[in-house]
C-alpha positions as CSV (number, residue, x, y, z in Angstrom):
1,M,-12.9,17.5,-10.6
2,S,-16.5,16.8,-9.6
3,N,-17.5,17.8,-6.1
4,D,-19.3,14.4,-5.7
5,R,-16.1,12.4,-6.0
6,I,-13.4,11.6,-3.5
7,N,-10.1,11.0,-5.3
8,I,-7.7,8.6,-3.6
9,L,-4.1,7.9,-4.7
10,F,-2.3,4.8,-3.5
11,V,1.5,4.8,-4.0
12,A,3.0,1.4,-4.2
13,D,5.8,0.0,-2.0
14,V,8.2,2.9,-1.6
15,F,11.7,1.3,-1.7
16,G,14.6,3.0,0.1
17,N,16.1,6.4,-0.6
18,P,15.3,6.3,-4.4
19,G,11.6,5.8,-3.6
20,R,11.5,8.5,-0.9
21,N,13.2,11.0,-3.2
22,L,10.8,10.2,-6.1
23,L,7.9,10.5,-3.7
24,K,9.1,14.0,-2.7
25,E,9.7,15.0,-6.2
26,K,6.7,13.7,-8.1
27,L,3.8,13.3,-5.6
28,P,2.8,17.1,-5.4
29,G,2.4,17.3,-9.2
30,I,0.4,14.1,-9.3
31,V,-1.9,15.3,-6.5
32,E,-2.4,18.7,-8.2
33,E,-3.0,17.3,-11.7
34,N,-5.5,14.7,-10.7
35,G,-7.3,16.6,-7.9
36,I,-6.3,14.0,-5.3
37,D,-8.0,14.3,-1.9
38,F,-6.2,11.6,0.1
39,V,-2.8,9.8,-0.4
40,I,-2.0,6.4,1.0
41,V,1.5,4.9,0.7
42,N,2.8,1.4,1.5
43,G,5.8,2.2,3.6
44,E,7.2,-1.1,4.8
45,N,10.4,-0.7,2.7
46,V,11.2,3.0,3.0
47,A,14.3,2.6,5.1
48,G,17.1,0.9,3.2
49,G,14.6,-1.4,1.5
50,K,13.4,-3.1,4.7
51,G,11.3,-1.5,7.4
52,L,11.0,2.1,8.4
53,T,12.5,4.5,10.9
54,P,11.0,7.5,12.6
55,K,13.1,9.8,10.3
56,T,12.1,8.0,7.0
57,M,8.5,7.8,8.1
58,Q,8.4,11.5,8.7
59,Q,10.0,12.1,5.3
60,V,7.2,10.2,3.7
61,L,4.5,12.1,5.6
62,D,6.2,15.4,4.7
63,S,5.8,14.5,1.0
64,G,2.1,15.0,1.3
65,V,1.0,11.5,2.5
66,N,-2.1,11.1,4.7
67,A,-1.7,7.5,5.7
68,I,0.9,4.7,5.6
69,T,0.3,0.9,5.3
70,G,2.7,-1.9,6.0
71,G,3.6,-5.5,5.5
72,N,5.9,-8.2,6.8
73,H,9.0,-5.9,6.7
74,I,7.4,-3.2,8.9
75,W,9.2,-4.7,12.0
76,D,12.7,-4.8,10.5
77,K,14.0,-1.6,12.1
78,K,13.6,-2.0,15.8
79,D,13.9,1.7,16.6
80,C,10.5,2.2,15.0
81,I,8.5,-0.1,17.3
82,E,7.4,2.8,19.4
83,E,6.3,4.7,16.3
84,I,4.4,1.7,15.0
85,T,2.6,1.5,18.4
86,S,1.7,5.2,18.8
87,H,1.5,6.8,15.3
88,T,-2.1,7.2,14.2
89,T,-1.2,7.6,10.5
90,L,0.4,4.1,10.3
91,V,-1.5,0.8,10.1
92,R,0.3,-2.6,10.1
93,P,-1.2,-6.0,9.1
94,A,-4.2,-6.6,11.2
95,N,-4.0,-10.4,11.2
96,Y,-0.9,-10.7,13.4
97,G,-1.6,-12.2,16.7
98,P,-2.7,-10.5,19.9
99,G,-0.1,-8.3,21.6
100,V,1.7,-7.2,18.4
101,P,2.4,-3.5,18.5
102,G,0.4,-1.0,16.4
103,R,-3.0,-1.1,14.9
104,G,-4.3,-3.0,11.9
105,Y,-6.8,-0.5,10.9
106,N,-7.8,3.1,11.5
107,I,-10.5,5.6,10.3
108,F,-9.2,8.7,8.6
109,S,-11.0,11.9,7.8
110,V,-10.4,13.3,4.3
111,P,-9.1,16.9,4.7
112,G,-11.7,19.5,3.8
113,K,-14.3,16.9,3.1
114,N,-17.1,15.4,5.1
115,F,-15.9,11.9,4.4
116,K,-14.2,9.1,6.4
117,I,-12.0,6.3,5.1
118,A,-11.4,3.1,7.1
119,I,-8.0,1.7,6.0
120,I,-7.4,-1.9,6.8
121,N,-4.0,-3.6,6.3
122,L,-3.9,-7.4,5.9
123,M,-1.3,-10.0,5.2
124,G,-1.8,-13.0,2.9
125,R,-0.8,-16.5,4.2
126,V,0.1,-18.4,1.0
127,F,3.9,-18.8,0.7
128,V,4.3,-16.7,3.9
129,E,5.9,-18.5,6.8
130,L,4.4,-16.4,9.6
131,P,1.8,-17.3,12.3
132,L,-1.0,-15.2,10.9
133,D,-4.7,-15.3,11.5
134,C,-7.1,-15.7,8.6
135,P,-7.2,-12.4,6.6
136,F,-10.7,-13.2,5.4
137,R,-12.2,-13.7,8.9
138,M,-10.1,-10.8,10.2
139,F,-11.7,-8.5,7.6
140,D,-15.2,-9.7,8.8
141,E,-14.4,-8.7,12.3
142,I,-13.0,-5.3,11.5
143,Y,-15.8,-4.5,9.0
144,K,-18.3,-4.9,11.8
145,E,-16.4,-2.3,13.8
146,V,-16.0,0.3,11.0
147,R,-19.0,0.0,8.6
148,E,-21.2,2.4,10.6
149,E,-18.5,5.0,11.2
150,A,-16.7,5.1,7.9
151,D,-18.0,6.1,4.5
152,M,-15.8,3.6,2.7
153,V,-13.3,0.8,3.4
154,F,-9.9,0.7,1.7
155,V,-7.8,-2.6,2.0
156,D,-4.1,-3.0,1.4
157,F,-3.8,-6.8,1.0
158,H,-0.1,-7.6,1.3
159,G,0.5,-11.0,-0.2
160,E,2.5,-13.3,-2.5
161,A,-0.2,-15.3,-4.3
162,T,-2.3,-13.8,-7.0
163,S,-5.0,-16.4,-6.3
164,E,-5.3,-15.4,-2.7
165,K,-5.5,-11.7,-3.5
166,M,-8.2,-12.3,-6.1
167,A,-10.2,-14.7,-3.8
168,F,-10.1,-12.1,-1.1
169,A,-11.3,-9.4,-3.4
170,H,-14.3,-11.6,-4.4
171,Y,-15.0,-12.3,-0.8
172,V,-15.2,-8.6,0.2
173,D,-16.7,-7.3,-3.1
174,G,-19.5,-4.9,-2.3
175,R,-18.2,-4.4,1.3
176,A,-14.7,-3.0,0.7
177,T,-14.7,0.0,-1.7
178,V,-11.1,-0.6,-2.7
179,V,-8.8,-3.6,-2.5
180,V,-5.2,-3.0,-3.6
181,G,-2.6,-5.8,-3.6
182,T,1.0,-5.2,-2.6
183,H,4.2,-7.1,-1.8
184,T,5.5,-8.4,-5.2
185,H,6.7,-5.0,-6.3
186,V,5.6,-5.8,-9.9
187,Q,2.6,-3.8,-11.1
188,T,-0.2,-5.8,-12.6
189,A,-2.5,-4.6,-15.4
190,D,-5.8,-6.0,-14.1
191,E,-7.4,-3.0,-12.5
192,H,-11.2,-3.1,-12.7
193,I,-14.5,-2.6,-10.9
194,M,-15.9,-5.9,-9.6
195,K,-19.5,-7.0,-9.9
196,R,-20.6,-5.5,-6.6
197,G,-18.6,-2.3,-7.0
198,T,-15.2,-2.9,-5.4
199,A,-12.2,-1.4,-7.2
200,Y,-9.4,-3.9,-7.5
201,I,-5.8,-4.4,-8.7
202,T,-3.7,-7.5,-7.9
203,D,-0.5,-5.5,-7.2
204,A,0.2,-1.8,-7.3
205,G,3.9,-2.3,-8.0
206,M,6.8,-0.4,-6.5
207,T,8.2,3.1,-6.2
208,G,12.0,3.0,-6.7
209,S,14.6,1.9,-9.2
210,K,13.2,0.0,-12.2
211,D,16.9,-0.9,-13.1
212,S,16.7,-3.5,-10.3
213,V,15.3,-6.8,-9.1
214,I,12.2,-5.6,-7.2
215,G,14.3,-2.6,-5.8
216,V,17.5,-4.5,-5.1
217,Q,20.8,-4.3,-7.1
218,A,20.4,-6.9,-9.9
219,N,24.0,-8.3,-9.7
220,S,23.7,-9.5,-6.1
221,I,20.4,-11.2,-6.8
222,I,21.8,-12.8,-10.0
223,Q,24.7,-14.2,-7.8
224,R,22.1,-15.6,-5.4
225,F,20.5,-17.5,-8.2
226,L,23.8,-18.7,-9.7
227,T,25.4,-19.9,-6.4
228,G,22.6,-20.3,-3.9
229,L,24.7,-18.4,-1.4
230,P,23.4,-15.6,0.8
231,V,24.0,-12.1,-0.6
232,K,23.7,-8.6,0.9
233,H,20.7,-6.8,-0.5
234,E,21.7,-3.3,-1.6
235,V,19.1,-0.7,-2.7
236,A,19.5,-0.2,-6.5
237,S,20.0,3.1,-8.2
238,G,19.4,4.2,-11.8
239,R,16.2,5.0,-13.6
240,D,13.3,5.3,-11.1
241,T,9.6,5.1,-11.4
242,L,6.6,5.8,-9.1
243,N,3.9,3.2,-9.4
244,S,0.5,4.3,-8.1
245,V,-3.2,3.6,-8.4
246,F,-5.9,6.3,-8.7
247,V,-9.4,5.5,-7.4
248,S,-12.3,7.9,-7.7
249,V,-15.2,7.2,-5.3
250,N,-18.7,8.5,-5.6
251,K,-19.3,10.5,-2.4
252,V,-23.0,9.9,-2.5
253,T,-23.2,6.2,-3.3
254,K,-19.8,5.4,-1.5
255,K,-19.0,3.1,-4.5
256,A,-15.9,3.2,-6.6
257,A,-16.5,5.0,-9.9
258,S,-13.2,4.3,-11.6
259,I,-9.7,2.8,-11.0
260,S,-6.6,3.5,-13.1
261,R,-2.8,3.3,-12.9
262,I,-0.6,6.4,-12.8
263,N,3.1,5.8,-13.3
264,T,5.7,8.5,-13.5
265,P,8.0,8.4,-15.4
266,E,6.2,5.9,-17.6
267,L,7.5,2.3,-17.2
268,N,8.8,2.1,-20.7
269,S,10.7,5.4,-20.6
């Protein structure tokens, strides 16, 4: 790999025990094969498919992960509130209101490189019933804080609507180096470099069972659609896949040079 590149791997929503096991098994090989310098994981579903705990969070970090981003489920395990508040490797959505635990962004040093990444986590508001601040304006505020200190800005935009994610990417094009969408657990095939140099994909997908409905046992979800009655969400097992996005950044220009998807095993296997 060229010395003028910083190679970043983003691993999509790690779902429950199958996702954690797959991360532990597959991540080291992906890192070695692709010369990855820094690994970011969306970890809002690592504990039983909802939330994270101190133990599961440490398992993710022990797999070789440098930073963890979140989403609306990051609060679902109450015993992790203290970790969310104090752990510097974890960022939660920045556009929650004042007084919410944790930090919505942080600046990370790439190990062994003279290079810093500002990671910002934001929640979309379309189809989301939460009292959230505007993610567009929140980005503006944070960008003012980090643009002088960080060499690049990486955004995990956690949202339902494709249109909102795309609109946000156009809004920050040329300011954010990377915008990766999360939350739907279905990987999109629209990765590209935008006009002003931002690497973008609408959704990175999910790391967990592909024999499932977005990580949950299919039969229970089918019953929900058939009857309209509440069902218990059980983490699915079966064939698993690790969905990830590989971005190479020019260390000199601080612009994205390429973006591609890495899935293992392949989705059709």
